[in-house]
N, C-alpha and C positions, 0 to 999 in steps of 0.2 A: 482656512487657507494656511498651508504650511509656511513657515518662515525660516530664513537662514539661521543657522546656529549662532547665538550671540558670542561675541569674542571673549566674554568674561568666564566662560566655562573652561575647566581644566583641559589641556591638550589631550586629544584622544577620546574625550567623553562622548561626543556625538557618534563616533565610530563604535564605541562599546555599547551604547544604547541600541544602535542599528543592528549590531551583531546579535544582541540578545533578542531583539524583535524577530530577526530572521530565524534564529534558533527555535524560538517558541512556535513560529509559523510552521517550520519543517517538522517539529515534534507533533504538531497537530495534524500533519499530513495535508496542509492546505497550500494551494497555489496563490500567487499574487492576485490572480483574477478572483478567486474565491474570497479572499480577504477584502478585496476591493468591493465586491458585491455586498459583503456583510457590513462594511464600514462606510460606504459611499465615498471613499477616498480613491483617487485614480491609481491605476497600477504604476504609473510613472512616479507619482508622489510616494507610494509605498516603497518602490525601488530606491528612490533617492534617500528616503528615511533609513532603509536598511544599509545603505552605503555611507551613512553619516553626513549627508549633505543638507538635511533639513531637520527642523525641530517642530514637533506638533505641540499644540496647546494641551493643557492638562485635560480638558474635556475630551479631546481627540484621543489622548492616551487611554482614557477610561473606555471609550468605544472600542479601541483597538484591543485592549486587554480582554474585554468581553468577547470579542470576535475570536480571540485566540484561546479562550477558556483558561485564562490565568489572571493573576492579580496585577493591577497597575503598579504595585510596589515592585514587581519584578523589573520594571523599566525605570521607574521614578527614583529608586534608590541610587542607581548608577548616575542618573541625571543630576540629582541633588548633591550627592557626595563627590561627583566628579570622577567616578571610576571605582 
């Protein structure tokens, strides 16, 4: 279950992670529905994630990275370093 972004992250981090996720999804030529099917995350959750409104757990990031054919590092580096 997604959680709201913790307040301890650097400002703009959640938006940057979401932007990177959307970029990778579009590069893969996938719709939110296709990613939802691959990850078992709802399209509304994925949309909120792309807009920086939610944070996924690390295991969910791994599933998402697999679905988008990229490395979880593509997302986690932004999340850990705060941008």
